[in-house]
ZAKOL-354087 format. One record per residue: chain; y negated, x negated, z of N, C-alpha, C in turn; residue in three letters. Coordinates in nm, 4 decimals. Atoms other than C-alpha are relative to their C-alpha. Last residue first. Example, Ala and Ser with C-alpha at 12.3 -4.5 7.8 and 13.67 -1.06 7.14 Angstrom:
BEGIN
A:0.1190:0.0820:-0.0060:0.1060:-1.3670:0.7140:-0.1090:0.0770:0.0730:SER;
A:0.1190:-0.0890:0.0000:0.4500:-1.2300:0.7800:-0.1200:-0.0900:0.0000:ALA;
***
This chain:
BEGIN
A:0.0658:-0.1274:-0.0740:5.2994:-10.2149:-14.1013:0.0637:0.0206:0.1430:LEU;
A:-0.0956:-0.0679:-0.1147:5.3772:-10.5755:-14.2299:-0.0520:0.1024:0.0613:GLU;
A:0.0949:-0.0689:-0.0770:5.2153:-10.6698:-14.5839:0.1089:0.0797:0.0965:PHE;
A:-0.0843:-0.0497:-0.1101:5.3735:-10.9644:-14.7636:-0.0935:0.0982:0.1088:ASN;
A:0.0389:0.0568:-0.1140:5.1840:-11.0288:-15.0890:0.1010:0.0732:0.1117:PHE;
A:-0.0872:-0.0135:-0.1123:5.2045:-10.9765:-15.4579:-0.0314:-0.0517:0.1447:GLY;
A:-0.0390:0.1090:-0.0865:5.0599:-11.1651:-15.7237:0.0657:0.0489:0.1137:ARG;
A:-0.0916:0.0626:0.0675:5.0512:-10.8797:-15.9929:0.0500:-0.1284:0.0881:GLN;
A:-0.1160:-0.0677:0.0415:4.9320:-10.6248:-15.7589:0.0666:-0.0833:-0.0699:ARG;
A:-0.0912:-0.0155:-0.1244:4.6812:-10.8522:-15.5849:0.1394:0.0638:-0.0398:LEU;
A:-0.0254:0.1510:-0.0346:4.5365:-10.9382:-15.9197:0.0989:-0.0088:0.1057:GLN;
A:-0.0931:0.0298:0.0631:4.5094:-10.5756:-16.0058:0.0596:-0.1568:0.0012:GLU;
A:-0.1113:-0.0838:-0.0237:4.3468:-10.4860:-15.6953:0.1011:-0.0422:-0.0740:TYR;
A:-0.0696:0.0550:-0.1054:4.0963:-10.7704:-15.7270:0.1203:0.0749:0.0232:LYS;
A:-0.0560:0.1428:0.0610:3.9941:-10.6591:-16.0875:0.0741:-0.0418:0.1089:GLU;
A:-0.1342:0.0071:0.0918:4.0128:-10.2914:-15.9857:0.0316:-0.1288:-0.0204:LYS;
A:0.0438:0.0978:0.1075:3.7853:-10.3274:-15.6743:0.0873:-0.0111:-0.1001:ASP;
A:-0.0618:0.1163:0.0311:3.8961:-9.9920:-15.4986:-0.0626:-0.1118:-0.0886:PHE;
A:-0.0698:-0.0130:0.1552:3.6660:-9.7549:-15.3818:0.0748:-0.1114:-0.0001:SER;
A:-0.0521:0.1564:0.0414:3.5278:-9.6915:-14.9886:0.0501:0.0481:-0.1588:TYR;
A:-0.1122:-0.0118:0.1330:3.3548:-9.3991:-14.8479:0.0307:-0.1227:-0.0263:LEU;
A:0.0437:0.0622:0.1284:3.1969:-9.4070:-14.4988:0.1093:-0.0118:-0.0973:ARG;
A:-0.0471:0.1383:0.0107:3.3074:-9.1588:-14.2459:-0.0360:-0.0791:-0.1037:ALA;
A:-0.0588:0.0294:0.1515:3.1129:-8.8387:-14.1587:0.0494:-0.1546:0.0020:ALA;
A:0.0703:0.1105:0.0426:3.1206:-8.7591:-13.7960:0.0459:-0.0471:-0.1369:ARG;
A:0.0040:0.1152:-0.0773:3.3155:-8.4517:-13.7525:-0.0832:-0.0947:-0.0471:HIS;
A:0.0661:-0.0206:-0.1552:3.2714:-8.1158:-13.8912:-0.0272:-0.1152:0.0945:ALA;
A:-0.0803:0.0302:-0.1241:3.3011:-8.2481:-14.2454:-0.0417:0.0438:0.1267:VAL;
A:-0.0688:-0.1059:-0.0359:3.0997:-8.1278:-14.5594:0.1222:-0.0039:0.1241:GLY;
A:0.0946:-0.1076:-0.0471:3.0005:-8.4556:-14.6713:0.0945:0.1217:-0.0014:GLN;
A:-0.0619:-0.0986:0.0525:3.1901:-8.8154:-14.6466:-0.1144:0.1329:0.0190:GLN;
A:-0.0831:-0.0350:-0.0889:2.9516:-9.1057:-14.6661:0.0589:0.1329:-0.0065:HIS;
A:-0.0369:-0.1473:-0.0027:2.8167:-9.3019:-14.9146:0.0921:0.0450:0.1051:GLU;
A:0.0927:-0.0570:-0.0828:2.6673:-9.6613:-14.9313:0.0047:0.1361:-0.0143:ASP;
A:0.0946:-0.0759:0.0607:3.0014:-9.7628:-15.0395:-0.0945:0.0345:0.0767:LEU;
A:0.0814:-0.0923:-0.0783:3.2456:-10.0318:-14.8826:-0.1125:0.0632:-0.0844:ALA;
A:0.1561:0.0249:-0.0044:3.4501:-10.2100:-15.1576:-0.0747:0.1093:0.0704:LYS;
A:0.0792:-0.1317:0.0176:3.8183:-10.2313:-15.1302:-0.1439:-0.0306:0.0246:LEU;
A:0.0024:-0.0738:0.1313:4.0611:-10.4885:-15.2455:-0.1092:0.1056:-0.0003:VAL;
A:0.1299:0.0187:0.0921:3.9776:-10.7558:-14.9901:0.0188:0.0668:-0.1294:LYS;
A:-0.0394:0.0106:0.1371:4.3158:-10.7746:-14.8383:-0.0996:-0.0100:-0.0932:MET;
A:-0.0347:0.1464:0.0199:4.1696:-10.8254:-14.4932:0.0510:-0.0214:-0.1353:LYS;
A:0.1212:0.0669:0.0370:4.0115:-10.4849:-14.5204:-0.0056:-0.1400:-0.0306:LEU;
A:0.0555:-0.0538:0.1236:4.3607:-10.3369:-14.5223:-0.1271:-0.0544:-0.0383:ILE;
A:-0.0906:0.0534:0.0766:4.4980:-10.5416:-14.2391:-0.0373:0.0567:-0.1287:LYS;
A:0.0234:0.1463:0.0322:4.1944:-10.4796:-14.0176:0.1077:-0.0553:-0.0996:LYS;
A:0.1261:0.0425:0.0372:4.1959:-10.1061:-14.0770:-0.0183:-0.1390:-0.0364:ARG;
A:0.0070:-0.0460:0.1585:4.5536:-10.0661:-14.0227:-0.0938:-0.0187:-0.0463:PHE;
A:-0.0666:0.1238:0.0766:4.5332:-10.2568:-13.6847:0.0148:0.0538:-0.1423:ASN;
A:0.0632:0.1506:0.0180:4.2462:-10.0392:-13.5947:0.0713:-0.0890:-0.0533:ARG;
A:0.1228:-0.0030:0.0774:4.4182:-9.7007:-13.6760:-0.0690:-0.1181:-0.0089:LYS;
A:0.1055:0.0121:-0.0790:4.7737:-9.7544:-13.5415:-0.1285:-0.0150:-0.0772:GLU;
A:0.0301:0.1132:-0.0217:5.0155:-9.6106:-13.7798:-0.1244:-0.0095:0.0782:LEU;
A:0.1257:-0.0006:-0.0400:5.2225:-9.2962:-13.7498:-0.0461:-0.1503:0.0238:THR;
A:0.0472:0.0298:-0.1262:5.5453:-9.2665:-13.9223:-0.1256:-0.0314:0.0007:LYS;
A:-0.0417:-0.1085:-0.1028:5.6947:-9.1026:-14.2350:-0.0042:-0.0717:0.1356:GLU;
A:-0.0700:0.0452:-0.1000:5.6534:-9.4099:-14.4480:0.0621:0.0834:0.1026:LEU;
A:-0.1147:0.0880:0.0584:5.5143:-9.2386:-14.7308:0.0989:-0.0510:0.0748:ILE;
A:-0.0771:-0.1021:0.0727:5.2957:-9.0049:-14.5380:0.1101:-0.0465:-0.0846:THR;
A:-0.0855:-0.0617:-0.1433:5.1772:-9.2649:-14.2732:0.0856:0.1018:-0.1092:GLU;
A:-0.1367:0.0913:-0.0622:5.0772:-9.4863:-14.5849:0.0901:0.0734:0.0939:TYR;
A:-0.0950:0.0022:0.0926:4.8761:-9.1764:-14.7415:0.1196:-0.0968:0.0110:LEU;
A:-0.0529:-0.1194:0.0084:4.7053:-9.0998:-14.4117:0.1127:-0.0113:-0.1266:HIS;
A:-0.1161:-0.0088:-0.1239:4.6172:-9.4371:-14.3692:0.0778:0.0939:-0.0093:ARG;
A:-0.0865:0.1001:0.0273:4.4135:-9.4282:-14.7253:0.1382:-0.0090:0.1067:LEU;
A:-0.1057:-0.0491:0.0892:4.3096:-9.0994:-14.6163:0.0773:-0.0846:-0.0464:GLU;
A:-0.0976:-0.1137:-0.0655:4.1437:-9.2368:-14.2898:0.0983:0.0392:-0.1105:SER;
A:-0.1211:0.1058:-0.0557:3.9745:-9.5372:-14.4660:0.1131:0.0866:0.0516:LEU;
A:0.0315:0.0651:-0.1371:3.7500:-9.2694:-14.6475:0.1357:-0.0796:0.0650:PRO;
A:-0.0956:-0.0756:-0.1195:3.7845:-9.2009:-14.9978:-0.0370:-0.0631:0.1061:PHE;
A:0.0689:0.0124:-0.1389:3.6026:-9.2451:-15.3444:0.0801:0.0493:0.1170:LYS;
A:0.0891:0.1296:0.0136:3.7805:-9.2686:-15.6735:-0.0706:-0.0454:0.1190:GLU;
A:0.1226:-0.0039:0.0699:4.0581:-9.0286:-15.5683:-0.0924:-0.1131:0.0076:PRO;
A:0.1311:-0.0528:-0.0662:4.3744:-9.1460:-15.4301:-0.0971:0.0322:-0.0948:LEU;
A:-0.0259:-0.1177:-0.0743:4.7301:-9.1976:-15.5874:-0.1179:0.0751:0.0442:LEU;
A:-0.0682:-0.0874:0.1044:4.7096:-9.4625:-15.8615:0.0032:0.1503:0.0544:GLU;
A:0.1016:-0.0354:0.1405:4.4343:-9.6671:-15.6801:0.0808:0.1049:-0.0804:PHE;
A:0.1001:-0.0664:-0.0276:4.6506:-9.6274:-15.3527:-0.0979:0.0204:-0.1288:GLY;
A:-0.0126:-0.1485:0.0550:4.9270:-9.8552:-15.3322:-0.1155:0.0591:0.0428:ILE;
A:0.0925:-0.0949:-0.0317:4.8795:-10.2465:-15.3078:0.0227:0.1393:-0.0662:PRO;
A:0.1286:-0.0377:0.1108:5.1905:-10.4286:-15.3834:-0.0853:0.0888:0.0615:GLN;
A:0.0090:0.1155:0.0576:5.4571:-10.6182:-15.1266:-0.1116:0.0076:-0.1257:TYR;
A:-0.0115:0.1029:-0.0618:5.5004:-10.3821:-14.8479:-0.0326:-0.1312:-0.0772:ARG;
A:0.1192:0.0275:-0.0783:5.3762:-10.0919:-14.9869:-0.0014:-0.1325:0.0875:LEU;
A:0.1269:0.0364:0.0631:5.6038:-10.1229:-15.2687:-0.0980:-0.0295:0.0911:LYS;
A:-0.0195:0.1603:0.0264:5.9326:-10.1046:-15.0747:-0.1445:-0.0456:-0.0484:GLY;
A:0.0149:0.0361:-0.1152:5.8285:-9.7446:-14.9877:-0.0152:-0.1388:0.0307:ARG;
A:0.1532:-0.0248:-0.0482:5.7703:-9.6552:-15.3228:-0.0204:-0.0404:0.1339:LEU;
A:0.0724:0.0976:0.0490:6.1345:-9.8145:-15.4148:-0.1564:0.0262:0.0130:ARG;
A:-0.0051:0.1301:-0.0520:6.2807:-9.6103:-15.1560:-0.0483:-0.1215:-0.0554:GLU;
A:0.0754:0.0200:-0.1224:6.1440:-9.3176:-15.2718:0.0141:-0.1304:0.0503:LEU;
A:0.1494:0.0130:0.0491:6.2550:-9.3734:-15.6268:-0.0816:-0.0082:0.1429:ALA;
A:0.0157:0.1580:0.0579:6.6086:-9.4362:-15.5022:-0.1398:-0.0258:-0.0132:VAL;
A:-0.0071:0.1109:-0.1205:6.5968:-9.0946:-15.3089:-0.0100:-0.1461:-0.0393:LYS;
A:0.1409:-0.0120:-0.1035:6.4620:-8.9163:-15.6221:0.0129:-0.0929:0.1263:LEU;
A:0.1099:0.0510:0.0964:6.7570:-9.0429:-15.8413:-0.1454:-0.0205:0.0816:ILE;
A:-0.0191:0.1248:-0.0054:7.0007:-8.9426:-15.5628:-0.0925:-0.0876:-0.0674:ASN;
A:0.0234:0.0141:-0.1344:6.8580:-8.5736:-15.5729:0.0016:-0.1649:0.0350:ALA;
A:0.1665:0.0168:-0.0271:6.8597:-8.5817:-15.9519:-0.0810:-0.0326:0.1410:HIS;
A:0.0036:0.0744:-0.1038:7.2493:-8.6316:-15.9617:-0.1461:-0.0263:0.0427:ASP;
A:-0.0494:0.1251:0.0022:7.2711:-8.3248:-16.1832:0.0019:-0.0726:0.1107:PHE;
A:-0.0956:0.0136:0.0715:7.0370:-8.0520:-16.0911:0.0647:-0.1258:-0.0270:ALA;
A:0.0300:0.0401:0.1152:6.8252:-8.0360:-15.7776:0.1338:0.0065:-0.0986:LEU;
A:-0.1350:0.0793:0.0408:6.8512:-7.8372:-15.4697:-0.0284:-0.0257:-0.1402:GLU;
A:-0.1145:-0.0917:0.0018:6.4779:-7.7458:-15.3784:0.1258:-0.0828:-0.0384:PRO;
A:-0.0538:-0.0195:0.1316:6.2237:-7.9806:-15.2805:0.1192:0.0770:0.0022:THR;
A:-0.0517:-0.1533:0.0335:6.0390:-7.9002:-14.9466:0.0842:-0.0147:-0.1549:GLN;
A:-0.0939:-0.0937:-0.1014:6.0146:-8.2324:-14.7844:0.0331:0.1067:-0.0135:LYS;
A:-0.1403:0.0972:-0.0265:5.9062:-8.4176:-15.0821:0.0746:0.0770:0.0833:ILE;
A:0.0017:0.1037:-0.0934:5.6194:-8.1538:-15.1613:0.1377:-0.0564:0.0367:PRO;
A:-0.0705:-0.0400:-0.1571:5.6789:-7.9763:-15.4685:-0.0230:-0.1070:0.0860:PHE;
A:0.0115:0.0919:-0.0971:5.4558:-7.9895:-15.7915:0.0663:0.0499:0.1287:TRP;
A:0.1045:-0.0375:-0.1221:5.5413:-7.7385:-16.0685:0.0301:-0.1442:0.0869:ARG;
A:0.0494:0.1308:-0.0449:5.6773:-7.7280:-16.4372:-0.0827:0.0031:0.1496:ALA;
A:0.1022:0.0450:-0.0939:5.8380:-7.4360:-16.5531:-0.0073:-0.1066:0.0497:ASP;
A:0.0676:-0.1654:0.0017:6.0911:-7.2563:-16.8279:-0.1207:-0.0543:0.0930:LEU;
A:0.0403:-0.0135:-0.1442:6.1709:-7.6366:-16.9523:-0.0623:0.1196:-0.0015:ALA;
A:-0.0982:-0.0628:-0.0756:6.3567:-7.6715:-17.2749:-0.0172:0.0148:0.1503:ASP;
A:-0.1262:0.0507:0.0642:6.0796:-7.7115:-17.5244:0.0931:0.0669:0.1128:THR;
A:-0.0597:-0.0422:0.1464:5.7554:-7.6382:-17.3114:0.1370:-0.0562:-0.0235:THR;
A:-0.1453:0.0310:0.0269:5.6133:-7.6472:-16.9507:0.0247:0.0563:-0.1491:ALA;
A:-0.0456:-0.0913:0.1103:5.2395:-7.7002:-16.9196:0.1251:-0.0302:-0.0579:HIS;
A:-0.1337:0.0344:0.0700:5.1103:-7.8324:-16.5974:0.0044:0.1044:-0.1147:LEU;
A:-0.0193:-0.1039:0.1148:4.7374:-7.8106:-16.4661:0.1453:-0.0705:-0.0674:LYS;
A:-0.0239:-0.1291:-0.0974:4.7207:-7.9907:-16.1114:0.0648:0.0852:-0.1278:LYS;
A:-0.0994:-0.0423:0.0661:4.7166:-8.3532:-16.2928:0.0566:0.1308:0.0483:HIS;
A:0.0204:-0.0021:0.1608:4.3883:-8.4832:-16.2007:0.1048:0.0570:-0.0879:LYS;
A:0.1300:-0.0838:0.0282:4.4144:-8.3958:-15.8253:-0.0455:0.0114:-0.1610:GLY;
A:-0.0326:-0.1425:0.0063:4.7423:-8.5354:-15.8035:-0.0919:0.0942:-0.0362:HIS;
A:0.0943:-0.0890:-0.0851:4.6293:-8.8718:-15.8961:0.0524:0.1432:-0.0062:LYS;
A:0.1092:-0.0924:0.0893:4.9508:-9.0217:-16.0625:-0.0948:0.0451:0.1120:VAL;
A:0.0706:-0.0595:-0.1231:5.2386:-9.2550:-15.9458:-0.1303:0.0294:-0.0567:LEU;
A:0.1409:0.0022:0.0299:5.5209:-9.3109:-16.2019:-0.0796:0.0677:0.1375:ALA;
A:0.0863:-0.0609:-0.1144:5.8931:-9.3834:-16.1899:-0.1510:-0.0148:-0.0280:PHE;
A:0.1404:0.0436:-0.0101:6.1474:-9.4070:-16.4760:-0.0778:0.0639:0.0965:TYR;
A:0.1368:-0.0973:-0.0723:6.5068:-9.3332:-16.4692:-0.1205:-0.0845:-0.0054:ALA;
A:0.0936:0.1132:-0.0429:6.7772:-9.4740:-16.7239:-0.1386:0.0727:0.0505:VAL;
A:0.1508:-0.0380:-0.0003:7.0484:-9.1851:-16.7547:-0.0688:-0.1334:0.0666:SER;
A:0.0654:0.1169:-0.1004:7.4133:-9.2765:-16.8473:-0.1721:0.0480:-0.0157:VAL;
A:0.1408:0.0293:0.0087:7.5982:-8.9616:-16.9775:-0.0539:-0.1057:0.0906:VAL;
A:0.0363:0.1151:-0.0751:7.9722:-8.9118:-17.0200:-0.1518:-0.0631:-0.0436:ARG;
A:-0.0411:0.1136:0.0695:8.0198:-8.5570:-17.0963:-0.0449:-0.1356:0.0882:GLY;
A:-0.0154:0.0070:0.1551:7.8532:-8.2370:-17.0699:0.0790:-0.1267:-0.0430:ARG;
A:-0.1323:-0.0696:0.0684:7.9138:-8.2022:-16.7142:0.0086:0.0046:-0.1236:PRO;
A:0.0233:-0.0896:0.0812:7.6871:-8.4981:-16.6106:0.1046:0.0940:-0.0637:ASP;
A:0.1383:-0.0261:-0.0420:7.7228:-8.7217:-16.3182:-0.0490:0.1227:-0.0862:ARG;
A:-0.0040:-0.1345:-0.0067:8.0910:-8.7501:-16.3752:-0.1555:0.0656:0.0540:ASN;
A:-0.0675:-0.0634:0.1160:8.1171:-9.1158:-16.4831:-0.0104:0.1713:-0.0066:PRO;
A:-0.1381:-0.0528:-0.0596:7.8548:-9.2349:-16.2538:0.0673:0.0732:-0.0932:GLN;
A:-0.1039:-0.0239:0.0953:7.5919:-9.4049:-16.4862:0.1506:0.0074:0.0772:GLY;
A:-0.1194:-0.0914:-0.0858:7.2652:-9.4087:-16.3183:0.1168:0.0361:-0.1141:PHE;
A:-0.0831:-0.0405:0.0744:7.0038:-9.6831:-16.4216:0.1150:0.0508:0.0644:SER;
A:-0.1395:0.0425:-0.0238:6.7113:-9.7920:-16.2197:0.0810:0.0695:-0.0969:TYR;
A:-0.0527:0.0031:-0.1622:6.3426:-9.7588:-16.1779:0.1207:-0.0632:-0.0087:LEU;
A:-0.1267:-0.0337:0.0014:6.1531:-9.8519:-16.5139:0.0382:-0.0043:0.1496:GLN;
A:-0.0730:0.1541:-0.0555:5.7802:-9.8304:-16.4649:0.1554:0.0303:-0.0079:GLU;
A:-0.1318:-0.0056:-0.0413:5.5776:-9.5576:-16.6381:0.0736:-0.1507:0.0265:LEU;
A:-0.0759:0.1398:0.0117:5.2009:-9.5691:-16.6989:0.1292:0.0293:0.0752:PHE;
A:-0.0210:0.0071:-0.1234:5.0691:-9.1868:-16.7533:0.0974:-0.1648:-0.0189:ILE;
A:0.0665:0.1237:-0.0202:4.8761:-9.1202:-17.0739:0.0327:-0.0395:0.1443:ASN;
A:0.0093:0.0956:0.0698:5.0418:-8.7708:-17.0762:-0.1119:-0.1299:0.0360:SER;
A:0.0600:0.1501:-0.0439:5.1461:-8.4927:-16.8748:0.0069:-0.0898:-0.1221:LEU;
A:0.1503:-0.0093:0.0264:5.2074:-8.1439:-17.0456:-0.0676:-0.1270:0.0486:GLY;
A:0.1001:-0.0085:-0.0888:5.5185:-8.0856:-16.8371:-0.1624:0.0083:-0.0414:THR;
A:-0.0480:-0.1016:-0.1280:5.8362:-8.0551:-17.0347:-0.1152:0.0266:0.0978:GLU;
A:-0.0599:-0.1226:0.0588:5.7030:-8.2109:-17.3766:0.0352:0.1204:0.1238:GLU;
A:0.1073:-0.0706:0.0539:5.4743:-8.4681:-17.2236:0.0722:0.1226:-0.0470:LYS;
A:0.0942:-0.0234:-0.0966:5.7481:-8.6081:-16.9838:-0.1164:0.0989:-0.0759:LEU;
A:-0.0676:-0.1247:-0.0824:6.0188:-8.5812:-17.2633:-0.1036:0.0361:0.1105:GLU;
A:0.0047:-0.1153:0.0765:5.7829:-8.7996:-17.4866:0.0533:0.1282:0.0831:ARG;
A:0.1490:-0.0749:0.0224:5.6904:-9.0470:-17.2389:0.0003:0.1094:-0.0620:ILE;
A:0.0302:-0.0357:-0.1371:6.0614:-9.1041:-17.1295:-0.1502:0.0605:-0.0273:ALA;
A:-0.0603:-0.1324:-0.0138:6.1633:-9.1232:-17.4995:-0.0286:0.0535:0.1311:ALA;
A:0.0505:-0.0883:0.0816:5.8994:-9.4013:-17.5695:0.0584:0.1548:0.0294:THR;
A:0.1493:-0.0430:-0.0582:5.9974:-9.5881:-17.2647:-0.0417:0.1279:-0.1122:GLU;
A:-0.0009:-0.0533:-0.1378:6.3676:-9.6003:-17.3770:-0.1494:0.0644:0.0649:LEU;
A:-0.0583:0.0804:-0.1041:6.3385:-9.6871:-17.7532:-0.0372:0.0803:0.1544:ASP;
A:0.0774:0.0322:-0.1035:6.3577:-9.4229:-17.9825:0.0689:-0.1053:0.0609:GLU;
A:0.1058:0.0825:0.0365:6.5035:-9.3914:-18.3360:-0.1053:-0.0348:0.1025:GLU;
A:-0.0503:0.1179:0.0476:6.8308:-9.2408:-18.2231:-0.1044:-0.1209:-0.0450:MET;
A:-0.0200:-0.0164:0.1771:6.6568:-9.0069:-18.0025:0.0574:-0.1134:-0.0359:GLY;
A:0.0881:0.0846:0.0630:6.7065:-9.0289:-17.5925:0.0324:-0.0029:-0.1737:VAL;
A:-0.0657:0.1018:0.0821:6.8253:-8.7362:-17.4480:-0.0690:-0.0971:-0.0767:PHE;
A:-0.0987:-0.0496:0.1108:6.6381:-8.5567:-17.1673:0.0478:-0.1114:-0.0760:GLY;
A:-0.0692:0.1321:0.0792:6.3736:-8.6120:-16.8928:0.0895:0.0944:-0.0885:GLY;
A:0.0302:-0.0106:0.1249:6.1633:-8.4147:-16.6172:0.0902:-0.0958:-0.0811:PRO;
A:0.1024:0.0920:0.0379:6.3354:-8.4171:-16.2996:-0.0180:0.0247:-0.1486:LEU;
A:-0.0507:0.1247:0.0414:6.5317:-8.0885:-16.2129:-0.1220:-0.1014:-0.0210:ALA;
A:0.1086:0.0804:0.0147:6.5042:-7.7518:-16.0743:0.0524:-0.1275:-0.0407:TRP;
A:0.0067:0.1132:-0.1071:6.7575:-7.5157:-16.1621:-0.1098:-0.0953:-0.0197:CYS;
A:0.0951:-0.0547:-0.1072:6.7155:-7.2020:-16.3900:-0.0169:-0.1002:0.1108:ASN;
A:0.1059:-0.0777:0.0319:7.0152:-7.3249:-16.6092:-0.0758:0.0724:0.1037:LYS;
A:0.1044:-0.0070:-0.0843:7.2155:-7.5920:-16.4648:-0.1150:0.0704:-0.0235:TYR;
A:-0.0648:-0.0359:-0.1259:7.4037:-7.6732:-16.7668:-0.1049:0.0094:0.1137:PRO;
A:-0.1303:0.0302:-0.0832:7.2945:-7.4557:-16.9419:0.0036:-0.1686:-0.0254:GLU;
A:-0.1136:-0.0229:0.0681:6.9293:-7.3856:-17.0666:0.1406:-0.0640:0.0927:GLY;
A:-0.0259:-0.1025:0.0738:6.5885:-7.3503:-16.9562:0.1390:0.0534:-0.0369:LYS;
A:-0.0801:0.0042:0.1215:6.5785:-7.5989:-16.6698:0.0160:0.1442:-0.0662:ARG;
A:-0.1025:-0.0867:0.0232:6.2913:-7.5667:-16.4335:0.0621:0.0268:-0.0955:GLN;
A:0.0177:-0.1018:0.1075:6.0731:-7.8652:-16.4113:0.1136:0.0738:0.0237:ILE;
A:-0.1505:-0.0338:0.0448:5.9883:-8.1115:-16.1194:-0.0192:0.1104:-0.0974:LEU;
A:0.0244:-0.0699:0.1338:5.6915:-8.3341:-16.0375:0.1468:0.0504:-0.0347:LEU;
A:-0.0541:0.0558:0.1194:5.7017:-8.4844:-15.6916:-0.0086:0.0847:-0.1020:VAL;
A:-0.0643:-0.1051:0.0975:5.4636:-8.4511:-15.4051:0.0842:-0.0776:-0.1141:LYS;
A:-0.0415:0.0755:0.1219:5.3430:-8.6570:-15.1053:0.0759:0.1067:-0.0776:LEU;
A:-0.1478:-0.0242:0.0534:5.1760:-8.4388:-14.8705:0.0389:-0.0840:-0.1120:ALA;
A:-0.0633:0.1104:-0.0439:4.8378:-8.4673:-14.6746:0.1450:-0.0067:-0.0356:ARG;
A:-0.1440:-0.0429:-0.0967:4.7899:-8.1096:-14.7557:0.0573:-0.1226:0.0535:GLU;
A:0.0397:-0.1016:-0.0650:4.4272:-8.1870:-14.8873:0.1106:0.0422:0.1005:GLU;
A:0.0473:0.0420:-0.1227:4.5284:-8.5387:-14.9704:-0.0474:0.1103:0.0770:GLY;
A:0.1051:-0.0970:-0.0396:4.7738:-8.4317:-15.2151:-0.0813:-0.0144:0.1285:ASP;
A:0.0299:-0.0138:-0.1392:4.9570:-8.7515:-15.3158:-0.0904:0.0953:0.0035:PHE;
A:0.1298:-0.0162:-0.0019:5.1508:-8.7586:-15.6716:-0.0617:0.0268:0.1652:GLY;
A:0.0581:-0.0315:-0.1121:5.4691:-8.8915:-15.7687:-0.1363:0.0166:0.0155:PHE;
A:0.1524:-0.0127:0.0000:5.6336:-8.8541:-16.0954:-0.0297:0.0220:0.1422:VAL;
A:0.0248:-0.0386:-0.1240:6.0240:-8.9533:-16.1193:-0.1553:-0.0109:0.0086:VAL;
A:0.1288:0.0635:-0.0523:6.1032:-8.9514:-16.4926:-0.0106:0.0736:0.1513:CYS;
A:0.0532:-0.0837:-0.0848:6.4584:-8.9267:-16.6312:-0.1233:-0.0486:0.0548:ASP;
A:0.0918:0.0769:-0.0899:6.6039:-9.0932:-16.9473:-0.0573:0.1271:0.0961:VAL;
A:0.1130:-0.0505:-0.0262:6.9180:-9.0051:-17.1373:-0.1158:-0.0622:0.0811:THR;
A:0.1262:0.0704:-0.0621:7.1813:-9.2038:-17.3196:-0.1053:0.0871:0.0216:LEU;
A:0.1247:-0.0378:0.0197:7.5238:-9.0614:-17.4378:-0.1069:-0.0775:0.0786:ALA;
A:0.0606:-0.0988:-0.0691:7.8563:-9.2525:-17.3757:-0.1454:0.0274:-0.0629:PRO;
A:0.1032:0.0697:-0.0609:8.0658:-9.4205:-17.6504:-0.0997:0.1109:0.0644:ARG;
A:0.1284:-0.0952:-0.0274:8.4170:-9.3342:-17.7307:-0.1341:-0.0756:0.0537:PRO;
A:0.0104:-0.0392:-0.1241:8.6647:-9.6182:-17.8480:-0.1284:0.0888:0.0125:TYR;
A:-0.1184:-0.0640:-0.0215:8.7634:-9.6842:-18.2045:-0.0088:0.1018:0.1332:GLU;
A:-0.0695:0.0421:-0.1159:8.4215:-9.8216:-18.3251:0.1070:0.1202:0.0162:TYR;
A:-0.0478:-0.1346:-0.0946:8.2699:-9.7746:-18.6515:0.0615:-0.0667:0.1130:THR;
A:-0.1227:0.0351:-0.0916:8.0672:-10.0427:-18.8521:0.0534:0.1486:0.0792:TYR;
A:0.0112:-0.0763:-0.1163:7.8434:-10.0151:-19.1515:0.1017:-0.0221:0.0834:SER;
A:-0.1249:-0.0231:-0.0557:7.7592:-10.2889:-19.3987:-0.0257:0.1098:0.1094:MET;
***
């Protein structure tokens, strides 16, 4: 039996906010694509598109991200739904946004295809004007990321496998946009017991070489699931 409806139905899209931390530039970056067609032709936007009739939301988000940027095998977390009536000039369109953290160094090579002319990483503070309501979606994603710092460990998804404590602190400072006291930060991070001190030090640095650390994956995942209250 088939059913029909007398009232109009909105279309459904997905959008992906993908963050990466560039340790060399000490910059939090977001992945954007340049649109090939109208509306907002040649404008920059978040990767995303319409959900297929046979797709679930996450499958559509993963597909769109791979098609428009070449990125795959990325864990996506649902962020929020955006449904202002006039957010899309094509008609009544509701978008479900997804959120991801990736190691920037492993995803520098991007490949734009389908309806994307280009795909690039942009520092958060240097993002161009964005299509649709994507500036608002990005704002909400940044708020989620900053909130995560206070109840979940952040770093394993963004930093290289081995890093000095100063790089982890720079990551927190960049996301929070404030300076953190070195000794206090070190004390609180080590108290979480998610880091393993390595018998290795930085190489090729002009200053005194700092000890390197790595994340204890098992303890990191336990803490991520359990949560905590981390005041910075």
